[in-house]
C-alpha positions in Angstrom: 2.2 84.6 41.2 2.3 88.1 39.7 3.4 91.3 41.5 -0.2 92.5 41.8 -1.4 89.4 43.5 1.5 89.5 46.0 0.7 93.2 46.7 -2.9 92.2 47.3 -1.9 89.5 49.8 0.7 91.7 51.6 -1.5 94.8 51.6 -4.7 93.1 52.7 -4.0 89.8 54.6 -5.6 89.8 58.0 -3.4 87.0 59.2 -0.2 88.7 58.2 -1.2 92.0 59.9 -2.4 90.2 63.1 0.7 88.1 63.4 3.0 91.0 62.7 1.3 93.0 65.4 1.3 90.0 67.8 5.0 89.4 67.3 5.8 93.1 68.0 3.6 93.2 71.1 4.9 89.9 72.4 8.5 91.0 71.9 7.9 94.2 73.9 6.3 92.3 76.9 8.9 89.5 76.7 11.8 91.9 76.8 10.4 93.7 79.8 9.7 90.5 81.7 13.0 88.8 80.8 14.9 90.0 84.0 12.3 88.1 86.0 12.9 84.9 83.9 9.3 85.2 82.7 7.6 85.3 79.3 4.3 87.1 78.6 2.6 83.7 77.9 3.7 82.5 81.3 2.6 85.7 82.9 -0.9 85.4 81.4 -1.1 81.8 82.6 -0.1 82.8 86.2 -2.6 85.7 86.2 -5.4 83.5 84.8 -4.8 80.7 87.4 -4.8 83.3 90.2 -7.8 85.2 88.9 -10.0 82.5 87.3 -9.1 79.4 89.4 -9.8 77.1 86.4 -10.9 73.6 87.0 -9.3 72.0 84.0 -6.5 72.6 81.5 -9.1 72.5 78.7 -11.1 75.3 80.3 -8.0 77.4 80.9 -6.7 76.7 77.3 -10.1 77.8 75.9 -10.1 81.0 78.1 -6.5 81.8 76.9 -7.3 80.9 73.2 -4.4 78.4 73.4 -4.0 74.9 72.1 -4.4 72.5 75.1 -1.1 70.7 74.2 0.8 74.1 74.2 -0.8 75.0 77.6 0.1 71.6 79.1 3.8 72.1 78.0 3.8 75.6 79.5 2.2 74.4 82.8 4.7 71.5 83.1 7.6 74.0 82.6 6.1 76.3 85.2 5.6 73.4 87.6 9.2 72.4 87.1 10.2 76.0 87.9 8.2 75.8 91.1 5.6 78.4 90.1 2.5 76.3 89.9 1.2 73.2 91.6 -0.9 70.8 89.4 -3.1 68.1 90.8 -3.7 64.8 89.1 -5.8 64.9 86.0 -9.2 63.4 86.7 -12.6 62.8 85.1 -13.1 65.0 82.0 -9.6 66.3 82.3 -10.5 68.1 85.5 -7.2 69.2 87.2 -6.7 71.4 90.1 -4.0 74.0 89.6 -2.8 76.8 91.9 0.1 79.1 92.2 2.9 78.2 94.7 4.2 80.8 97.0 7.0 81.4 94.5 4.5 81.8 91.7 2.5 84.3 93.7 5.7 86.3 94.5 6.7 86.2 90.8 3.3 87.4 89.7 3.5 90.3 92.2 6.9 91.3 90.9 5.7 91.0 87.3 2.6 93.1 87.7 4.3 96.5 87.8 6.4 95.5 84.8 3.3 94.4 82.9 1.5 97.7 83.8 4.5 99.7 82.5 4.6 97.9 79.2 0.8 98.1 78.9 0.9 101.8 79.5 3.6 102.2 76.8 1.5 100.2 74.4 -1.6 102.3 75.0 0.4 105.4 74.6 1.9 104.2 71.3 -1.5 103.2 69.8 -3.5 105.9 71.6 -5.8 105.2 74.5 -9.0 106.0 72.6 -8.0 103.7 69.8 -7.1 100.9 72.3 -10.4 101.3 74.1 -12.3 101.1 70.8 -10.4 98.0 69.6 -9.6 95.8 72.7 -13.0 94.1 72.8 -12.9 93.6 69.0 -9.7 91.7 69.3 -11.3 89.2 71.7 -14.3 88.9 69.4 -11.9 87.9 66.6 -10.1 85.4 68.9 -13.2 83.7 70.2 -15.7 83.9 67.4 -16.7 80.8 65.5 
């Protein structure tokens, strides 16, 4: 591969740019949440269970744009830590899930931390730029 082709890929690859941004943003959130023993992926799962009350891991995975198998591993880890309670998987992979008292308390502790990191992110990229692009990011994540 010649230098010009490599420059084209490096300078124009949507995947490279999206993944680089995602790694940086994830690192910022993970570092802030680390004292609570929590990662941003776990935080979003906790918040989604609390707010959406999903009826199946498949529906939750779809709403989080996650692979179902990755979500199941995350949920099992969170259950082992005592943060979530999972019911038995039933028909069409229906599964009740809820936060435990410990999970609720952890989410409450994590929310101010998340808000601080979110505010720093918005300040770094600019609030107007963030408002213009946040829906576009979800469009990319969920478009066919």
